[in-house]
C-alpha positions as CSV (number, residue, x, y, z in Angstrom):
1,X,-97.6,43.2,-20.5
2,X,-99.2,46.6,-20.4
3,X,-102.6,47.5,-21.9
4,X,-101.8,46.7,-25.4
5,X,-103.2,47.1,-29.0
6,X,-104.5,44.1,-30.5
7,X,-101.8,41.6,-31.7
8,X,-99.3,42.2,-28.9
9,X,-100.9,39.7,-26.6
10,X,-99.5,36.2,-25.9
11,X,-100.8,33.5,-28.1
12,X,-100.6,30.5,-25.9
13,X,-99.6,29.1,-22.6
14,X,-96.1,29.7,-21.2
15,X,-93.8,26.7,-21.2
16,X,-91.6,25.6,-18.3
17,X,-88.2,24.4,-19.0
18,X,-84.7,24.1,-17.7
19,X,-82.1,26.1,-19.5
20,X,-78.4,25.1,-19.3
21,X,-75.6,27.4,-20.2
22,X,-72.0,26.7,-21.5
23,X,-70.8,26.0,-17.9
24,X,-73.6,23.4,-17.3
25,X,-75.4,25.8,-14.8
26,X,-79.1,25.0,-14.9
27,X,-81.8,27.6,-14.4
28,X,-85.5,27.0,-14.1
29,X,-87.2,29.1,-16.8
30,X,-90.6,29.9,-18.2
31,X,-90.9,30.6,-21.9
32,X,-93.9,32.4,-23.6
33,X,-94.3,34.2,-26.9
34,X,-96.5,36.9,-28.5
35,X,-98.3,37.2,-31.8
36,X,-95.6,39.9,-32.6
37,X,-92.8,37.3,-32.6
38,X,-91.3,38.3,-29.1
39,X,-90.2,35.3,-27.0
40,X,-89.9,36.1,-23.3
41,X,-87.7,33.9,-21.1
42,X,-88.1,34.4,-17.3
43,X,-86.5,32.7,-14.4
44,X,-89.4,30.6,-12.9
45,X,-88.3,31.4,-9.2
46,X,-87.7,35.1,-9.4
47,X,-89.7,36.2,-12.4
48,X,-86.6,38.1,-13.7
49,X,-85.9,38.1,-17.4
50,X,-83.2,35.7,-18.5
51,X,-83.2,37.2,-21.9
52,X,-83.2,41.1,-21.7
53,X,-86.4,43.0,-22.0
54,X,-86.5,46.6,-23.1
55,X,-89.4,49.0,-23.8
56,X,-90.5,50.8,-26.9
57,X,-93.2,53.3,-27.7
58,X,-96.6,51.9,-28.4
59,X,-98.1,52.2,-31.7
60,X,-101.6,53.4,-32.3
61,X,-104.8,51.7,-31.3
62,X,-108.5,51.4,-32.4
63,X,-110.9,54.2,-31.9
64,X,-112.3,54.6,-28.3
65,X,-109.5,52.5,-26.9
66,X,-106.1,53.4,-25.5
67,X,-102.6,51.9,-25.4
68,X,-100.0,52.2,-22.7
69,X,-97.3,54.7,-23.8
70,X,-94.6,52.0,-23.8
71,X,-94.7,48.2,-24.6
72,X,-92.1,45.6,-23.7
73,X,-89.9,44.0,-26.3
74,X,-87.8,40.9,-25.8
75,X,-84.2,40.6,-26.8
76,X,-85.3,37.4,-28.5
77,X,-87.6,38.4,-31.4
78,X,-88.7,36.9,-34.7
79,X,-90.8,39.5,-36.5
80,X,-92.9,38.5,-39.4
81,X,-91.4,39.5,-42.7
82,X,-93.5,41.9,-44.8
83,X,-92.9,40.8,-48.4
C-alpha cells in the first residue's frame, strides 16, 4: 500500500488460509481486505499476488497531506454501492 488517502487502508488483520484450485493444488495464502472493498490474496511464501493487482491513479486528499500518484487495486473487489 502506498501513502494513501483516508479510507484506502486495511480494516483488519490479514487471514492465513490454504487455497485449492480445480486440480487440487494447494497454495498457502494470506487474505486481507481494505475499507474500499478490495480483497488482496497473496502467496504466504513468496508474497506474490495470487489474484492480480493493478494500479490506478489516486484520488484527492485532505489539505496539507499528499497521496501517492498511484494506488493498488485488487482483481477481487466489492465496491460499496452508492444508491
